[in-house]
N, C-alpha and C positions, 0 to 999 in steps of 0.2 A: 749494467746492471749496478758496478758500483760507481756510475754516473748520477744513476738515478735515486741511489740510496744517499749519495752526497747532497744531492739537491735536496731531498727529505728531509736531511736533518738540518739542512738551512733554513728551510723554510717554516718548520715545526720550532726552532729557535728565535726565527723573527717574530713567528706568531707568539712564543711565550711572551717574549719583550713588550711588546705591543701589549696585551693582556697588561703585563705586568705595570705597564706604564699609566693605561686607564683605569684601573684598578687605583692607583697611588694618586692622580688627579681627583678621583672621586673622592677618595677620604679626604683631601685637602678641602674639596668644596664641601665636603660633610661638615669639616670641622668649622668651616667659615660661616657657615649658614647656622650653626647654632651656637655661635657666639652669643653671649647674652650683653645685651645692649645697653649703656651706662645708666647708673642709678639716675633719677632724677634730683636735683638737689634741694635739700628740703628749705622750704617756706618758711622765713622772719616774717612774724606780724605782728606790728608796733602798734601799742596804745599810746595815743597821744594827749592828754589832758592841758587845755589851754590855761588860760588866765581869765580873773575875773573876780579876785577878792570873794566875800563872804558868799557868792554863789557857785564855788567852788564845792560847797559841798555836795551839787547836783553829780559831779564825778562819783561818788560812794554810788550813790543809786545808777549809775550807767556800769560800774564796775560789778555789783549787785547782779545785773541782769547777765551779762557776759558771762558770770560763773557759773549759775543758774543753767545757762545755756553751752557749759563746755565748752567756749571759745576759746583757744589757745591764745596766751601772751608770749611773744620772746622779747619784749623790751618794753621798755613804759620811759617816754620822754614829756617833762613837764615844764610847762611853763609857770611861774607866781606860783599861784595858789595849787595848780596844776602839778608844781614841782613837789610840793606840801604833802598832798594826797599819796604823788607816784612814788616819792619816797619812801612811804608807808606800807603802800602795796607790794613794791618791789623786796621791802624786807621780808614780806611775806605773811602779812595780816591778811586774813581772806575780809571779803564784804561786809561780813555781819559783825567782825572784831572793829574794821574801820568805821561803821557805825557808831558802834558801842562807846570809840575815845569821839567821835565827830559832835555826840550828843554830849560828852562829860566835859571838853574843852571850853576853856571861857579865856574871853579876849586878856583877862591879866596873866594867862599861861604864856602868852607868845608875844603881847606888846609891851614893851618897856616904855613908859612915856616920858621923855626929859625936853628939856629946854629947846625950842627948836633950834638947829645947829644943823644945817644942811638937812633936815627932817626930824618929823616929830617923834619918830621910833628907833632907838637906838640896834633892837633887832637882834640883841644877845640871848635874851629872853625866847625869839625862836629858833636858835639855832642851837641854844642848850635843851630845848623841849625834843625836838627832833632828833639830837643824838641821844639824850635820855629814851625816848620811847626806843628807837631803834638800837639802844644797848652799846651805843658808838662804834657799830658797823660802818668800815668806809665803804664808801660806794662800790669799790671792786668786788667786796665781799658780798652784797645783797643778793638775795636769790635770782631774781631777775635782773638783768643789764640794767642800768636805770641811767638816763643823762638829763641834768637841771639846765634849763638854758637862761641864761644871763646875757646881758648887754654889756659889751665895754663902753662906760662914756666918753672914755679917751677919743677912742677911734671908732666909735658906732657898729662895731663888727658884734655879730651874734657869736657867744661863747657856748660848748654843750661841754657842761664841768662832768666826766665820768668817772672821775677817781679821785680820791683823797676823802677830805673832809663831808659828810653827808650835809651835816647841820649849815657848815658854811656855805657849801652850794647852794644850798635850798634857800638860805638866807640872801645871797646876793641873788639869786633867781625872783625872789619875792620882791626887792627892795623900790619901791614904787616911788619914783622921784620926787620930791617933798613932800614924802609921807613918812618912807623912813631912809636911813642914813645909807649913803652909798658902802660896798665894801671892798677890804683892799686886799686882793688874793696877789701874790708872788709880783706884788709894786703894781699891779693894775688895779684901776678902781673899777667895778662893774654894779648896774644896777637893774633892775625888774628888764628880765627876757621879752616881759611885752612890748617893750620901746619899738622891736623889730621884728617879733613871731610871736604874737600872742598864740597862734597853737602853730607848734614850730612841726609841720610836717616835713619839710626840707633838711632839717635837721635828723629827721629818722631817718631818709631813704641815705643820709649820707654816712650814718651809722649802719647799714646795710639792711633796711628795713624792706621786703618783698611788696608786704602789704602792708596800707597804713589807716589803721581805724581810728578819727580823732573826733573830740570832743570839744566843741566851740561852746562856749557860753558868754561870751559876747556881741553876740548878732543880736540877739533880744535885748533892745534898750530902755531904761529905766528913763520915763518923759517928765517925771515929777521935779519940781525945782529942789535944787539942793538946799539943805540947810546949814550956812554955816562954810567956813575955808575949808575944814576937810571933806565933807561932804561934795563940794564943788571941787578939789581936787581930785577926788578920784571919778568922780562924775565925766569929768573932761577926761581922764585916760582911760574912761569906758570908749567913749566917742573913738578914742584913738585905737583902741584894742579895734573896735569895730569896723573900722575904715583900712585898717590892716592884714587882719586877719584874711579878708578875702582871698589874696593872691597863691597863698600857701593852702587853704581848704579845698580849694579847685582842684590839688592834684593829689588830693588824698583820696582811697577807693572806698570809704563809708564816712561819712560825716554824721554825727550826731550834736542836734542843736536844742535840750533842754529848754524849754519856755520860762526862764528865770529872769525874764527882764523888770517884772514888778519888785525885783527885789533888791535894795538899795546894797552899793558894793560893803558896807561898813554895817551891815544887820545881822547879828550873830541869831536874832530872834525867828527866822524863820527857816531853820537848817532841816528841820521835816518837810517843808513845802518842797526845799530845794531836791531834799533826796528823791522824794517824790515825783519829780519832775523828772529828772535822771533816769530812774526808772520807767517812765511813760516812751520818752524820747528814744531809751536803746530797745525797748520793744517794739516801736514803730520803727525801729532801725534791723530788725533782727532777719526779715526777709533779705535784706540786701548782705546782710552778712552770713545768711547763710549761703548763698549764691556763691558767694567768693570762696567759702570755706569749702562746697561742694565742688565748685573747678578745682581747685589746690588737691581734694582728694583723687578726683579723675588724675591729674596731673602723674601724683605717685608722689606730693612734696609735702604732705602733712599725714 
């Protein structure tokens, strides 16, 4: 009788331990399976604005459509005129304010003609205009991270300025060889970023962009005969832009190409037309942009 009782007690104890062990494992399993999946990394959308002198007014039309469709922009990268428009946008001017600035600007506001000495235009007026319009805000204090792309004329390297004097960086980015005098920054001499990166998609990627929407105003070339030395230089530069830009636009997620080839590089009189062409091209690109944005939303990244 005592032996049976003893065996029964052992059996009960073992049963209790096994029950506790199974319950414990089930609890651990429940904790593991209910653990939250890691949050998706938020996507950074970059707007890359390309080179093209007075055709750059088209960038404003593009921005109007992007704003109207609430397309997020987390970074702006600009080359040459793209850096000029990009700096104003990154500061906080909306598309309609940009249009007002564009309509009011005159060549004399940004071009200080000088006796040709490594360039017809000194560039000091351009630098001062940008800094005045941005209330002397340095690049790192702009509302949207902004990078101005220039070319180191001594090494041939692309340089994306993201800190310091905004007007100076824009001036360097806009310093078309033979037209603007080169800019010396930190002991190095810089010219127009379009020499190596008319549409700086790769620079945007290096700065962390996951999605690149670029605006290429160089692919549609003006076929008229240039009139004078300055127009000949500018049209030659336009040909270079077109030939170089394709390598990087191929790596963008969306390419917007305003049809502005009929506008000469130095022609400020067609700014209205350029803005409208930017609007048209951006509207045509919206289905592709929405497709990219919808994918990011499904992934939980936007």
